Each structure stands twice: as structure tokens, then as C-alpha cells.
N, C-alpha and C positions, 0 to 999 in steps of 0.2 A: 450475688444477691445485692451487694452494695451498689453495683452499677445499675441494677434495675431500679433501685430506689431513686437514684439521682435522675435517671432518664424520665421516670414517671412524674417527677416533680419539676421538670425542666421545660422551658420554652425558649424560643430563639427570638431575640430582640431585633430591632431595625438595623443595628450595627453588626448582626451576625453572631452576637455573643449569646451563649446559652444562659438562660435565666431560670431561677427557681420560681415558677409561676405562682405558687401559693403564698408567697411572702407579700404582705401588704405594708406600704409605706406612705408617709405624707405626700401630698402633691409635689411634683417636681423631682422626687427622688426615684432612683432606679437601682435595682440590685442585679448583679451578674455573678457568675462564678469567676473568681480570681484564679482558682486552681481546683481541679478535681483530682481524684485518686490520691488523696492524702488521708489514709486510714487513721482514725483516732485523733484527728487534728485538735490540739488544745491551745497551749499558750503561744503567743506570737512575739517576736522581737525583730527589729529592723536594723540592718547595718547601713552605714553611710553610703555604701555602694548600691543600695536598693535591694539587697537580698533579704527575703523574709524567712526567718527561721521559725520552725514549728515544733513544739514539744508534744509528747503524747503521754498518756497515763496507763491505759490497759495494754498498749503496745510498748516495745522496748526501743523505739526509734526516734531520732530527731531528723527532721527534713529541712531542706533548703528550697525555697521557691524562687525561681530566677525569671525575671522579666527581661529576656535578652534583647528584645527589639524596642524596649522602653515605650510600649503602647499602653501601659497601665494594667497589664494582665500577664500572669506567669505562664511561660511556655514550657518550662522545665521544672520537674519535681525530682530533686536529688536526695538520696539518703546519705547523710553525713555521719551518722553514728547508729550502731545497732548493739543489742545485747546489754542495754542499760536497764536500771531498776527504776521504773516509773519516772522517766525523764520529763516530768511535766513542765518545770520552770526553765525559761530561757531568757537571757539578757545579753546585750552586746556592748562592748566598750574597748577602745584602743586596738581594734583589729581582732579581738578575741571573742569567742562565743562562750558564755558561761551557762552551764546546765545544772539545774538542781535535781538530783535523784532523791530517792526515799531517805538515804542516810548520808549523803555527801553532796558537795558542790565541786564540779570539775570544770576545766577550761580547755578549749580548743584554740590554739594560737594561729593567727594568720589564716583563718578558715576561709574567708572569701576567695582567696587565691588557690585554695586546695580542696575545692568541693569534690573533685574527681578522685583525690587521693588524700583524704583527711589525715591530720597528724594524730598521734596518740594523745589521749587526754592527760592534762596535768591536774593533780589533786590540789584543790584550793582549801577546802574546809570539810571536816567530818566530825566535829564535836556536837553532834545532835543526840538526843535521847533515842533509845531503840525505836525503829520504825514499826509501828503497829497500825491501829485504826487511824484514818485520816493522815496517812503517811506521805501522800503526794504533796509536793511543795510548789508554791508560786515564788517567782524570783524577779526582782527588778533592781535597778540602780538608782538611788536617790540623788537629789541635788547636792548632797555632801560627798558624792562619789563613793558611797558604800553600797554593798550588796545587801538588800533586804530580802528576807526569806521567811515563809510561814512555817510554823510547827504546830500542827493540829492537835486537838484533844485525842488521847489514846482510846477514848470510848464515846458513846453517845452523850452521856452526862456523868459527871463525877469530879472528884478532887484529885488531880494527878499527883503522883508521888515524886515527880521531878518538875521543878518550877520552870523548866524550858518548854514543857508542853503548853498548848493553848496560848501561844505567843506569836508575835512577829519579832524575829531576831535580825540583827544586822552585823556585818563583818566587813573589814577592809578588803579591797580587791585582791590583796596578796594573802588573804586568809587569816590575818591577825586581828586581834581586838574584838573577837566575838562577844556580843552582849545582847540582852533582851531589850527591845525597843518599846514594845507594848504588851500588856498582859490581859488576861481575861478575854481572849479572842478564841472562840471555840474552833472555828475552821474557816479561815480566810483563804480565798483562792483568787485574789485580785486586789491590787492597789496601784495608786498613781499619785502624783503631786500636782497641786494647783501651781501653775507657773508664776502667779502673782504673789501668793502668800507663802509658797513652799510648804504648805501644810500637806501631810500625808492623808489621803482618803482611801478607805478600804472597805470591802464588803465582808460580812461575816454571816455564816449559816447558822440559824437557830437549831436547837435540839429537836429530836423527833419524839413522837408518841405523846403529844399533848393535845391531840385532836386536829381537826382540819384548819383551825384558824389561830392557833397559838403554837409557838411564839412567832413574831415577825422575824424575817431576815433583816439584816441591818446594813445601813450605809453609815460608816463612822468616820470621824476626822480626828487626827492626832496632830495638834499644833506643836507638840513637844514630846520628847521621850518620857517614859516613866508612868504613863497613864494606865489605869486598869478599867477595862470595858465590861466587867461584870460576870463573865462566865466562871463558874456554873451557877452563881447565885441569882443573877438577874439577866433579863433579855430586853432588847429594845430600849425605849426611853425609861420604862419602869415596870417591867413584868417580872415579879419574883418567881423563881423556880419553885414548884410546889414541894419538891423534895429537899432542895438545898438552900432555898431562899432564907430560911430561918437560921442557917448555920453561919451566915456571914458575921464576921467580927464587927463590932460596933465602931471600930476605928477605921474600917475599910472605906475608902472613897472611890466610888464608881463613876465613870464618865458615861452619860447616856448616849444613845445613838443620835447622830445628827438627823437621821431620817429613818423611820420604820418602813421597810419594804413589805411586799406581799408575803404571807405565811407559806413557808416551804418552797418558795420560788427557786431556791438554790442560786442565789446571786453570786456570780463568779467574777470574771474579768471586767475591769472598768478602765476608762480613759477619759481624762478631761479633754474636751475638744479644743484644739489649738490651731486648726486649719482655717483656711479662708474660702474654701469651696462652698460650704454650707451657709445659709443665710445668717445674718448678724445675730439673730435671736438664739442661735445655738452656741455662741461664744459664752464662756463661763458655765457651760453645762457639762455634766458628766454622762457618758453612755455606759450602761450596765448590761452585761450579758447574763440573762437568767436561764440557767440550764434546764430548769423544769422540775416539778415536784415528783417524788415517788411516795412520800408518806402523807398522802391526801386522797380522800375518796374521789373528789373532782379535781383533775389535774389543773395546775396553774403554772405560769411561767412559760418556758419554751419561746422566748421573745427577747427583744432588745428594748430596754426602757431608758428613760433619761430624766435627769433632775437638774435644777438650777442651783449652783453653788453660791452661797452668800456669806463670805467670811468663814465662821465656824458653823454655819447652818446650811441647810439645803431644803428646797421646797419644789413644788410643781412636778411631782413624780408622776410620769405618764408613759404610756406605751409609744414607742417610736416605730418598731417593726414587729410584726407578728404573722403567724400563718404556718409555723413549723408544727403546731399542734392542730390536728384535724379531729374535732370531737374529743374523744379520749385517747386518740392514737397520735403519737408524734413521729414524723418522718425525719426530724432533725432536732438538734439540741445545741444552741449557741453556747460557746465557752469563753472566748476572749475577743477583745476588740483592739484595733490598732489604727491610729491616725497616720495616714501616709503623707509624704511631702506635698502632694498635690491637693491635699485636703479630703480625699476620699477616705472612707472608713472600711477597714477589713474586719470580717467576722469569721471566727473559726467554728467548726461544727464537728464534734467527735462522733456523732451518730451517722451522719451522711458522709463523713470522710471528705470534707470539702472546706475551702476558704472562699468567702464571698467578698465582693467589692460593692459598697454602697456609694453612689455618686449623686450629685445634684446638678440640675440644669433648670433654670427658671422656665 
């Protein structure tokens, strides 16, 4: 069934590459399949050797995509780990692949050289609260060489009984020094750092069951550790929760969103564009994968959007790529984005089981 979906939405471009014909991009941009047959493709991480690692959520697998002939497209899809518990988060450093499961972070050493015979994983960190609702985790390595990992709220909305829930945590690469970096974060599934300011930018999904247009999803910025972004008391720039808004302590200081995104768009992976392939106007912009709404009468999202970063603010939120949603039916759902060394942008899709490559030529 998955293969039928991909074929129905594919076309062949002038270079012989299969293309998802329904995706619409700005003039000069082209989208091709970087790799197909990647069921449940979610978070993306790149090794210095050019291997793209792909985590999954509903599957128990981590993949490696190998561009053996260096033509900008993966010819091999290798399975490097199976039997894992929601291995959504992936990150790469010093020859090792770090994987965030629902209740722990593990590490595969020297993995690039052992794709056909992966090593046994090494436990890095497992001091998380019990994995319940929103248990899948995003993982990335910050400019301070620490692992940053999300710990979602254990329910739609409420006050957790463990202050590690609804946070972004960070821990050293060796698993020591675990601490909370940001609080009041309902469910972030993507973050990145501005290479100029080193500020951490992250998405956050608003609560459900407040109607079609509330609350907004959020693009947030954390210029420092210790900030509280409002959950469950407030959403967006200043949207009090109807049930919990009045329960906030008067001494609490909340950091408003840098930018309110569409309601229920399910904003997930983000990347600040650092490449040189795209036009100059895309520098200092962030690309956001919007997985798409489920708690909305009229679906929204299922697209890639972009916004301009300006210090601690963001503006000019607009659609960059769309077409995965046809009417009220989606054939694909973008999850994560990754800037490649040549400046192309990869996009994962857990519904179509694919990874796309977006490139630009004037």
C-alpha cells in the first residue's frame, strides 16, 4: 500500500529522478525523492561522512541512508537498529550515533564503518520520568556539546507531578550532568541553534480541544537556560488556558512565543538555513516541518513553512512547500528537515515513508 501511495504521487524529472508531483515550491526550487522505502521516517541526523540517519516513532527502527556514488541521492537504505522503543531522536558526534528512545538515550559507536554489522548500543542516560503520553523524544547536540532532549507533557493539558515533564532537558555526551534547560514546553519535537547568536529555537505543539483556531502552535527562542514558556497556564504570546490560566502563581514569569504559528499545524522539526545553494534571502531563515492537524474540522499544516529570525524575534511566517494535503486527505506528512553540505534541504515524511531533497537552480 505504501508503494502505491508513493508511485501515485511521483513523477520523473528531466534528470531521471522520481519526484512527488503534487508538492508546490517557489520558482527555481525542485523536489525529488532522496530515498524511498523508509517506513515511518522521522528525525534526521548527518555524519561527517555524509550518511543520513533516520529515526522512527511508530516503528522500532533506525535507518542509515547512504549516497554511495556522491550524486546527492541515497542509493542504499540500511537498517542499523531494530527492536527499539520509539527511537524518534537521532544525533551524531565524534563517530557515534546517539538515539533517544521513549525512556533512555543510547549510543552506537563507530557506526559509519559498521552499517552492515552494527555494534551493541551503549547506555548514555535513562533518568527520565516514566514514558507515557508524548513519550517520543527529539534529540540534538547544542553548541555547548551537550545533548538536548525533549520530555513531553504526560497528558493533553495539566500540571505534571514530576517537574521533568513538559521540558527540554540537556545532558553531557557521557550521560552526566542531566538538567532541565527550559520549562513550560508542552511537546516540542524540533529545535536548532542560530549559528550567529547561539540561541536555541524550538517548536511547541499547543493543547487540543479548544476549537479549530486555538491555541496557536509556537516558535520559541531560548537565549539562555531557565526560562518558562507557559504550559499549562498560557499558550502563544498571551493566550491563557481556560482551565489552568487562573491557577498560575503571581510570581511566575513566562516567556512568550517568538512567533505564533498556525493552530494545530503540529510544527515539528526545524532548521536554521546555513547553506549557500538557496538565494541570499533564505539566510537567517528557519524552515519548519508542519506535520499536519488532527484536532481540527478543516485540516491545516502538512507543509514546510519558513520564518525570518531577527535576534530574539521572528517574522514573515509563510508557506515554502505544500501539496501533501489534497483537500481533506493527506498523502504525506513532513516531520523533520536537514540542511545538507551542498545546501540542499532534506525533508522526512513518516506517512509516505520517504525522504525528499529540495534543491535550487536559478
